[in-house]
C-alpha positions in Angstrom: 14.0 -42.9 -4.8 15.9 -40.5 -7.1 12.6 -39.7 -8.9 10.9 -38.8 -5.6 13.9 -36.6 -4.7 13.6 -34.8 -8.0 9.9 -34.2 -7.5 10.6 -32.7 -4.0 13.3 -30.4 -5.5 10.9 -29.3 -8.3 8.1 -28.6 -5.8 10.4 -26.5 -3.6 11.5 -24.5 -6.7 7.9 -23.9 -7.7 7.1 -22.6 -4.2 10.0 -20.2 -4.2 9.0 -18.9 -7.6 5.3 -18.5 -6.7 5.7 -14.7 -7.2 5.2 -11.4 -5.5 1.4 -11.3 -5.7 1.2 -13.7 -2.8 -1.5 -15.8 -1.2 -1.1 -14.4 2.3 0.8 -11.8 4.2 1.1 -14.2 7.1 3.9 -16.0 5.3 5.3 -13.2 3.0 6.2 -9.6 3.7 5.6 -10.2 7.4 8.3 -7.8 8.4 6.1 -4.8 7.6 3.4 -5.8 10.2 4.1 -5.4 13.9 4.2 -8.9 15.5 3.0 -10.2 12.1 -0.5 -9.0 12.9 -2.6 -8.0 9.9 -5.5 -5.5 9.8 -8.8 -7.3 10.3 -10.5 -9.0 7.3 -13.2 -6.3 7.3 -10.9 -4.3 5.0 -10.3 -7.1 2.5 -12.2 -6.7 -0.8 -13.8 -9.5 -2.7 -11.3 -9.3 -5.6 -8.1 -8.8 -3.5 -4.5 -9.1 -4.4 -1.7 -9.1 -1.8 1.4 -7.5 -3.2 4.9 -7.7 -1.8 6.1 -4.5 -3.4 9.4 -5.5 -4.9 12.1 -3.5 -6.8 15.7 -4.4 -7.5 15.1 -7.9 -6.0 14.1 -6.5 -2.6 10.8 -6.0 -0.7 10.0 -2.4 0.3 6.5 -2.6 1.7 3.2 -4.6 1.4 0.0 -3.6 -0.3 -3.5 -5.0 -0.2 -5.0 -4.1 -3.6 -8.6 -4.1 -4.9 -8.4 -5.4 -8.5 -12.0 -4.4 -9.2 -11.8 -0.8 -7.9 -8.2 -0.5 -9.0 -7.0 1.2 -5.8 -5.0 -0.1 -2.9 -6.9 -0.8 0.4 -3.8 -0.2 2.4 0.0 -0.2 2.3 2.0 -1.3 5.3 5.6 -0.2 5.9 8.2 0.8 8.4 8.8 4.6 8.8 12.4 5.3 7.7 12.8 8.7 6.1 16.1 9.6 4.6 18.1 10.6 1.5 17.4 9.4 -2.0 16.0 10.5 -5.4 12.4 10.6 -6.5 11.4 8.5 -9.5 10.0 10.5 -12.4 7.7 7.8 -13.8 5.2 5.2 -12.5 5.4 1.5 -12.2 2.7 -1.2 -12.5 2.6 -4.8 -11.2 3.5 -7.5 -13.8 2.0 -10.3 -11.8 -1.4 -8.7 -11.8 -1.3 -9.4 -15.5 0.1 -12.9 -15.3 1.4 -14.8 -12.3 4.3 -16.1 -14.3 5.6 -12.6 -15.2 8.5 -10.9 -13.5 8.5 -10.4 -9.7 9.7 -6.7 -9.7 7.4 -3.8 -10.5 8.1 -2.4 -13.9 7.1 0.3 -16.4 4.2 -0.2 -18.8 6.5 0.2 -21.8 9.0 -2.4 -20.6 6.2 -4.9 -19.9 4.6 -4.3 -23.3 7.9 -4.9 -25.0 9.0 -7.9 -22.9 5.7 -9.9 -23.1 4.3 -8.6 -26.4 1.0 -7.4 -24.7 -1.0 -4.2 -24.9 -2.1 -1.6 -22.4 -5.6 -3.0 -22.2 -4.1 -6.3 -20.9 -1.9 -4.5 -18.4 -4.9 -2.6 -17.1 -7.3 -5.5 -16.7 -6.7 -5.8 -12.9 -4.9 -2.6 -12.1 -4.8 1.1 -12.9 -2.6 2.4 -15.7 -1.0 5.8 -16.3 -3.7 6.6 -18.9 -6.4 6.3 -16.3 -4.9 9.3 -14.5 -5.0 11.6 -17.5 -7.4 14.5 -17.5 -8.1 14.4 -13.7 -10.1 17.3 -12.3 -9.3 18.5 -8.8 -7.6 15.1 -8.1 -4.0 13.9 -8.0 -2.1 10.7 -7.7 -1.3 10.1 -4.0 0.9 7.2 -2.9 -0.3 5.6 0.3 3.3 4.7 1.3 5.0 8.0 0.5 8.6 8.3 -0.8 9.3 10.8 1.9 9.1 8.1 4.5 11.6 5.8 2.8 15.4 5.9 2.6 17.5 5.2 -0.6 16.7 5.4 -4.2 15.2 2.0 -4.6 12.9 2.3 -1.6 11.8 5.7 -2.7 11.3 4.7 -6.3 9.2 1.6 -5.2 6.5 3.9 -3.8 5.9 5.2 -7.4 3.7 2.3 -8.4 0.1 2.7 -9.3 -0.8 -0.2 -7.0 0.2 2.1 -4.1 -1.7 5.0 -5.5 -5.2 6.6 -5.0 -6.9 9.7 -6.6 -6.8 12.3 -3.8 -8.4 15.7 -3.7 -5.7 18.1 -5.0 -5.8 20.6 -2.2 -5.8 17.9 0.5 -2.9 16.1 -1.2 -0.8 19.3 -1.5 -1.7 20.8 1.9 -3.4 18.9 4.8 -2.2 15.4 4.0 1.3 16.4 3.0 1.6 18.4 6.2 0.6 15.4 8.2 2.8 12.9 6.4 5.9 15.2 6.3 5.7 17.3 9.5 3.4 15.7 11.9 4.9 12.2 11.4 8.4 13.6 11.9 7.3 15.1 15.2 5.4 12.1 16.5 8.1 9.6 15.7 10.7 11.4 17.8 12.1 8.9 20.3 10.8 5.9 18.5 13.3 3.1 17.7 10.8 1.6 15.1 7.5 2.9 13.8 5.2 0.6 12.0 2.7 2.4 9.6 -0.4 1.3 7.8 -1.9 3.9 5.4 -5.2 3.2 3.6 -8.2 4.4 1.7 -11.9 3.8 2.1 -13.6 3.1 -1.2 -16.0 5.8 -2.3 -19.1 5.9 -4.5 -17.6 7.7 -7.5 -14.8 7.0 -10.1 -12.4 9.1 -12.0 -13.6 10.4 -15.4 -13.0 7.2 -17.4 -14.8 5.1 -14.9 -12.1 2.6 -14.2 -10.6 3.8 -10.9 -12.5 4.4 -7.7 -12.2 7.7 -5.9 -11.9 7.0 -2.1 -14.2 8.6 0.3 -11.5 8.9 3.0 -7.7 8.5 3.4 -6.3 7.4 6.7 -3.0 6.4 8.4 -2.1 4.6 11.6 1.2 4.3 13.4 2.6 2.2 16.3 5.8 3.4 17.9 8.3 1.0 19.6 11.0 1.7 22.1 13.2 -1.3 21.8 10.7 -4.2 21.3 7.9 -2.5 23.3 5.1 -0.4 21.9 4.9 2.8 23.8 2.4 4.8 21.9 0.2 4.8 18.8 -1.8 7.4 16.8 -3.8 7.9 13.7 -5.1 10.4 11.2 -8.1 10.4 8.8 -9.4 12.9 6.2 -12.5 13.2 4.1 -11.5 13.2 0.4 -13.7 16.2 -0.3 -12.2 18.4 2.4 -8.7 19.8 3.2 -8.9 18.8 6.8 -7.0 16.1 8.6 -8.3 14.7 11.9 -5.6 13.7 14.4 -6.9 10.9 16.5 -5.8 8.0 18.8 -5.4 4.5 17.3 -8.6 3.5 19.0 -10.6 6.4 17.6 -9.3 5.7 14.1 -10.4 2.0 14.4 -13.8 3.1 15.6 -14.1 5.7 12.8 -13.2 3.0 10.2 -15.7 0.6 11.8 -18.4 3.1 11.2 -17.3 3.7 7.6 -17.3 0.0 6.9 -20.9 -0.3 8.0 -20.3 -1.4 11.6 -18.0 -4.3 10.8 -15.2 -4.1 13.4 -11.8 -2.8 12.2 -8.6 -3.4 14.0 -5.2 -2.3 12.5 -2.4 -3.4 14.8 -1.5 -6.0 17.4 -3.3 -5.5 20.7 0.0 -4.3 22.3 -0.2 -1.0 20.5 -2.0 1.5 22.8 -5.5 2.4 21.7 -5.7 5.6 23.9 
């Protein structure tokens, strides 16, 4: 009887320590998805990782990551802009190297020292800082931006390469920044809670060293709640070769993504979020 009890305790400990690269967002990081409803499986890549983005022992957002293309498919979070400092470096995900490594995102240097591994091992399933050297007309763009988070830890957590795509420099500095900083601030007026999913459509080219995909498009969707009730929703999408952001309804964005994913239906939010 005592042996059985010890086995049960051991099993529960193993489950708790399973890690922050999780098997499903239906049981982990559910707070970042309205009504725990995930985007449709159309977006899920073959070699996917589901990351509960964790820093200082706390979840800050959720990312579906493509380990082959080394870019995030989307990051889901709650819009909550506020004070805090930017981080001046970039993190990577230890558990994309080894499931038994630490749960918090960390710097490449710390991981190399702590686990006695090299940069090649770190970059097997994810981008590294070296990948983003010598970019031409492209910049690192976090899908969940620091400007939509509050507090140092929440802002710093967005500076992880598993939340980052190579974006056209002009689009990143002008059209997309304007949407994320100004348009979102305007559209969220009067919302008690705003759920956001921001993603990237894989493209047909890579950055110069060939390891990281350059998305064809970047997009974002939002669902605004008054109390517990969704009152409105909206979206935006931009071609990664142009400095032009299209402002659309949620339904139009889902249709646009359905076309980009070769006619496979894309849904992003629970059906209660208005499509028109």
